[in-house]
C-alpha positions as CSV (number, residue, x, y, z in Angstrom):
1,M,189.4,3.1,2.4
2,K,188.4,4.4,5.8
3,Q,188.2,0.9,7.2
4,V,191.7,0.2,6.0
5,R,193.0,3.4,7.7
6,F,191.2,2.4,10.9
7,K,192.8,-1.0,10.9
8,R,196.3,0.4,10.2
9,T,195.9,2.9,13.1
10,L,194.9,0.1,15.5
11,F,197.7,-2.1,14.3
12,L,200.3,0.7,14.9
13,I,198.9,1.4,18.4
14,Y,199.0,-2.3,19.3
15,F,202.5,-2.7,17.9
16,L,203.8,0.3,19.9
17,Y,202.1,-0.9,23.0
18,L,203.6,-4.4,22.8
19,Y,207.0,-2.9,21.9
20,V,206.9,-0.7,25.1
21,V,205.8,-3.6,27.2
22,A,208.5,-5.9,25.8
23,Q,211.2,-3.2,26.4
24,F,209.9,-2.6,29.9
25,L,210.0,-6.3,30.7
26,W,213.5,-6.6,29.3
27,W,214.8,-3.7,31.4
28,A,213.0,-5.1,34.5
29,Y,214.8,-8.5,34.0
30,F,218.1,-6.7,33.4
31,I,217.8,-4.6,36.5
32,Y,216.7,-7.6,38.5
33,N,219.8,-9.6,37.5
34,Q,222.0,-6.6,38.3
35,S,220.4,-6.3,41.7
36,K,221.0,-10.0,42.3
37,Q,224.7,-9.5,41.6
38,I,224.8,-6.5,43.9
39,E,223.1,-8.6,46.6
40,T,225.7,-11.3,46.2
41,L,228.4,-8.8,46.8
42,S,226.8,-6.7,49.6
43,G,223.7,-8.6,50.8
44,K,221.7,-5.4,51.0
45,S,219.6,-5.2,47.8
46,S,216.2,-6.7,48.9
47,S,214.7,-3.2,49.4
48,I,216.0,-2.1,46.0
49,I,214.4,-5.1,44.3
50,A,211.1,-4.4,46.1
51,M,211.3,-0.7,44.9
52,I,211.9,-1.8,41.3
53,F,208.9,-4.1,41.2
54,G,206.7,-1.6,43.0
55,E,207.5,1.3,40.7
56,G,207.5,-1.1,37.7
57,S,204.0,-2.3,38.5
58,V,202.7,1.3,38.7
59,F,204.4,2.1,35.5
60,M,202.8,-0.9,33.8
61,L,199.4,0.1,35.1
62,I,199.7,3.6,33.7
63,I,200.7,2.2,30.3
64,F,197.7,-0.1,30.3
65,I,195.3,2.6,31.3
66,G,196.7,5.0,28.7
67,F,196.5,2.3,26.0
68,A,192.9,1.4,26.9
69,A,191.9,5.1,26.8
70,V,193.5,5.6,23.4
71,V,191.7,2.6,21.9
72,R,188.4,3.5,23.4
73,S,188.8,7.0,22.1
74,I,189.5,5.7,18.6
75,Y,186.4,3.5,18.6
76,K,184.3,6.3,19.9
77,E,185.5,8.7,17.3
78,R,184.9,6.1,14.6
79,A,181.3,5.6,15.8
80,I,180.7,9.4,15.9
81,A,182.1,9.7,12.3
82,K,179.8,6.9,11.2
83,Q,176.8,8.5,12.8
84,K,177.6,11.9,11.2
85,N,178.0,10.3,7.8
86,N,174.7,8.5,8.1
87,F,173.1,11.8,9.3
88,L,174.4,13.6,6.2
89,L,173.0,10.9,3.9
90,S,169.7,10.9,5.7
91,V,169.4,14.7,5.6
92,T,170.2,14.8,1.9
93,H,167.4,12.3,1.3
94,E,165.0,14.0,3.6
95,L,165.6,17.4,1.9
96,K,165.4,16.0,-1.6
97,T,162.0,14.3,-1.0
98,P,159.9,17.4,-0.2
99,I,161.8,19.6,-2.7
100,T,161.1,17.1,-5.5
101,A,157.4,16.7,-4.4
102,S,156.9,20.4,-4.3
103,K,158.6,20.9,-7.7
104,L,156.3,18.2,-9.2
105,S,153.2,19.9,-7.8
106,L,154.2,23.3,-9.2
107,Q,154.9,21.7,-12.6
108,T,151.5,20.1,-12.5
109,L,149.9,23.4,-11.7
110,Q,151.4,24.8,-14.9
111,N,148.9,22.7,-16.8
112,K,146.0,25.0,-17.5
113,R,143.6,22.1,-18.0
114,I,143.5,21.2,-14.3
115,Q,140.2,21.7,-12.6
116,D,140.0,24.1,-9.6
117,V,139.2,21.2,-7.2
118,D,142.3,19.4,-8.3
119,K,144.3,22.6,-8.0
120,Q,143.4,22.9,-4.4
121,K,144.5,19.4,-3.7
122,I,147.8,20.0,-5.4
123,V,148.4,23.2,-3.5
124,A,147.6,21.5,-0.2
125,R,150.0,18.7,-1.1
126,A,152.7,21.3,-1.9
127,L,152.1,23.1,1.3
128,S,152.3,19.9,3.2
129,Q,155.8,19.2,1.7
130,N,156.8,22.7,2.5
131,Q,155.8,22.2,6.1
132,R,157.9,19.0,6.2
133,L,160.9,20.8,4.8
134,S,160.4,23.7,7.2
135,Q,160.3,21.3,10.2
136,L,163.5,19.6,9.0
137,V,165.4,22.9,8.8
138,E,164.0,23.9,12.2
139,N,165.2,20.6,13.7
140,I,168.7,21.2,12.3
141,L,168.8,24.7,13.7
142,L,167.4,23.6,17.1
143,A,170.0,20.8,17.3
144,S,172.7,23.3,17.0
145,Q,171.2,25.6,19.6
146,V,170.6,22.9,22.2
147,Q,174.1,21.5,21.7
148,T,175.7,24.8,22.3
149,K,173.3,25.6,25.2
150,A,172.1,28.7,23.2
151,F,168.4,27.8,23.5
152,R,166.6,29.8,26.1
153,P,162.9,29.2,26.6
154,Y,160.4,32.1,26.3
155,Y,157.6,31.5,28.7
156,A,154.1,32.7,27.9
157,K,150.6,31.5,28.5
158,I,149.5,29.2,25.6
159,N,146.7,26.8,24.8
160,F,148.5,23.4,24.5
161,S,145.4,21.7,23.0
162,E,145.3,24.2,20.2
163,I,149.0,23.7,19.3
164,L,148.6,19.9,19.6
165,S,145.5,19.8,17.4
166,S,147.3,21.9,14.8
167,V,150.3,19.6,14.8
168,C,148.0,16.5,14.5
169,N,146.1,18.1,11.6
170,D,149.4,18.9,9.7
171,L,150.7,15.3,10.2
172,A,147.3,13.8,9.3
173,T,147.5,15.7,6.0
174,M,151.1,14.5,5.4
175,Y,150.4,10.9,6.4
176,S,146.9,10.5,5.2
177,S,146.8,6.7,5.7
178,F,147.2,7.1,9.5
179,Q,144.5,7.6,12.1
180,I,145.5,10.0,14.8
181,K,143.1,9.7,17.8
182,K,143.1,12.7,20.1
183,T,141.9,12.3,23.7
184,F,142.3,15.7,25.3
185,S,140.0,18.7,26.0
186,D,139.8,21.8,23.8
187,T,141.5,24.0,26.3
188,I,144.7,23.1,28.3
189,L,146.3,26.3,29.3
190,I,150.0,26.2,30.4
191,K,152.9,28.6,30.7
192,S,155.7,27.4,28.5
193,D,157.6,28.1,25.3
194,K,155.2,27.8,22.3
195,Q,157.9,27.0,19.7
196,A,159.5,24.4,21.9
197,I,156.1,22.8,22.6
198,Q,155.2,22.7,18.9
199,T,158.6,21.1,18.1
200,I,158.3,18.5,20.8
201,A,154.7,17.5,19.8
202,Y,155.6,17.4,16.1
203,N,158.7,15.2,16.5
204,L,157.1,12.8,19.0
205,I,154.0,12.2,16.9
206,E,155.9,11.9,13.6
207,N,158.4,9.5,15.2
208,A,155.5,7.3,16.3
209,I,154.1,7.4,12.8
210,K,157.4,6.5,11.2
211,Y,157.9,3.5,13.5
212,S,154.3,2.2,13.7
213,G,154.9,-0.5,11.2
214,D,151.8,-2.1,9.8
215,S,149.7,-0.4,12.5
216,K,148.1,2.8,11.3
217,N,146.8,4.1,14.7
218,I,148.3,6.7,16.9
219,L,146.8,7.8,20.2
220,I,147.5,11.2,21.7
221,N,146.7,11.8,25.4
222,A,147.0,15.0,27.3
223,E,145.7,16.3,30.7
224,L,146.5,18.5,33.6
225,E,147.4,16.7,36.8
226,N,148.7,18.4,40.0
227,D,149.8,21.5,38.2
228,Q,151.7,19.5,35.6
229,L,151.0,18.7,32.0
230,M,150.9,15.0,31.3
231,F,151.3,14.2,27.5
232,E,151.5,10.8,25.9
233,V,152.1,9.5,22.4
234,V,151.1,5.9,22.0
235,D,151.7,3.6,19.0
236,N,151.2,-0.1,18.3
237,G,154.2,-0.4,16.1
238,I,157.6,-2.2,16.1
239,G,158.5,-1.1,19.6
240,I,161.9,-0.3,21.0
241,A,164.4,-3.0,22.1
242,K,165.4,-2.9,25.7
243,E,169.1,-2.2,24.9
244,Y,168.1,0.9,22.9
245,K,165.8,2.6,25.3
246,D,168.6,4.5,27.0
247,K,170.1,5.5,23.7
248,I,167.2,6.8,21.5
249,F,167.7,10.3,22.8
250,E,171.3,10.5,21.8
251,K,172.3,12.7,18.9
252,F,172.3,10.9,15.5
253,F,171.3,7.6,17.1
254,R,169.3,5.1,15.0
255,A,168.9,1.5,16.1
256,E,170.9,-0.9,13.9
257,N,168.1,-3.1,12.6
258,E,166.2,-3.6,9.4
259,D,163.1,-1.7,10.6
260,T,165.0,1.5,11.3
261,R,167.3,1.2,8.2
262,T,164.2,1.2,5.9
263,T,162.5,4.1,7.8
264,K,163.2,7.7,7.0
265,G,164.8,9.8,9.7
266,T,167.9,11.9,10.6
267,G,168.5,10.8,14.2
268,L,167.8,14.3,15.5
269,G,164.1,14.3,16.4
270,L,164.2,12.6,19.8
271,Y,167.5,14.2,20.7
272,I,165.9,17.6,20.2
273,V,162.8,16.6,22.1
274,Y,164.9,15.4,25.1
275,E,167.0,18.6,25.2
276,L,164.0,20.9,24.9
277,I,162.2,19.1,27.7
278,R,165.3,19.4,29.8
279,A,165.4,23.1,29.1
280,L,161.7,23.4,30.1
281,R,162.6,21.5,33.3
282,G,160.4,18.6,32.4
283,E,160.7,14.8,32.2
284,I,160.4,12.2,29.4
285,S,160.2,8.4,29.7
286,V,159.8,5.5,27.3
287,H,157.4,2.5,28.1
288,D,156.2,-0.6,26.2
289,S,152.7,-0.4,25.0
290,K,150.4,-3.5,25.3
291,P,150.2,-5.8,23.4
292,N,153.0,-4.1,21.4
293,G,154.4,-0.7,20.4
294,T,155.7,2.2,22.4
295,T,154.4,4.9,24.7
296,I,156.4,8.1,25.2
297,K,155.3,10.1,28.2
298,V,156.2,13.7,28.8
299,I,155.7,15.7,32.0
300,L,156.0,19.5,31.9
301,P,155.8,21.7,35.1
302,H,154.7,25.2,35.6
303,V,151.1,24.8,34.4
304,N,148.8,27.8,35.1
305,S,151.6,29.5,36.9
């Protein structure tokens, strides 16, 4: 139904545009003939004809620019509407999964015959799903804040290594089949926003896990260099096509290919990461890993300041 309305709107716009152009050309021809008749009588209409064609050309250019702007706006609004619809569908699915898993765990705990060891595993699984749900809600709230420029970093001295290790442990529990290799020291002190740092690390590492394909290895690098924090997340997965590298940080963006369509996600994670890093006056870049995969590199300033 939406596709039909979109085609009708475009048809109407094209029809009106062609009608205006046709009318303009007819009036231009009519005025030209009238000017020729005047010239026959007085011989002084060459300047009038030049003026008609000059002003007519400007008018035609304005019509064309306006038409192009309207069509471009319609296509852009349609793309945004499609992205939002995909986002709502994705969020619905992402919310239902941890809620259903937690409910199943609680129902299992109602069975009094379960051994204590098994109970601990079930509780851990339920807590993991709760963490996943909490992070999703946090992403939605943060997306709203960064979009309205309401987010303001709260700078304090924190141990980046401790936060990063905690995030890695949570994700390792949630994605037990993956190996997350950490190559950073136990203490990396920086002055930054703790919640923002945690969200950045969580989204980048989970994104690498989701798009790692058959590869089950994720590498995390972090170090201090020239009073800056250098943080890398490396995977050996499906990689990012060249035409998408400048778009992956856009809100709701998900690459239109089979790998991304079959992968869970809302299209908010990397958008939030990008906006938070901007708020922290940092930089983020995307590189190809060798032999395959993706490396996302983050540079944050104000270390030990």
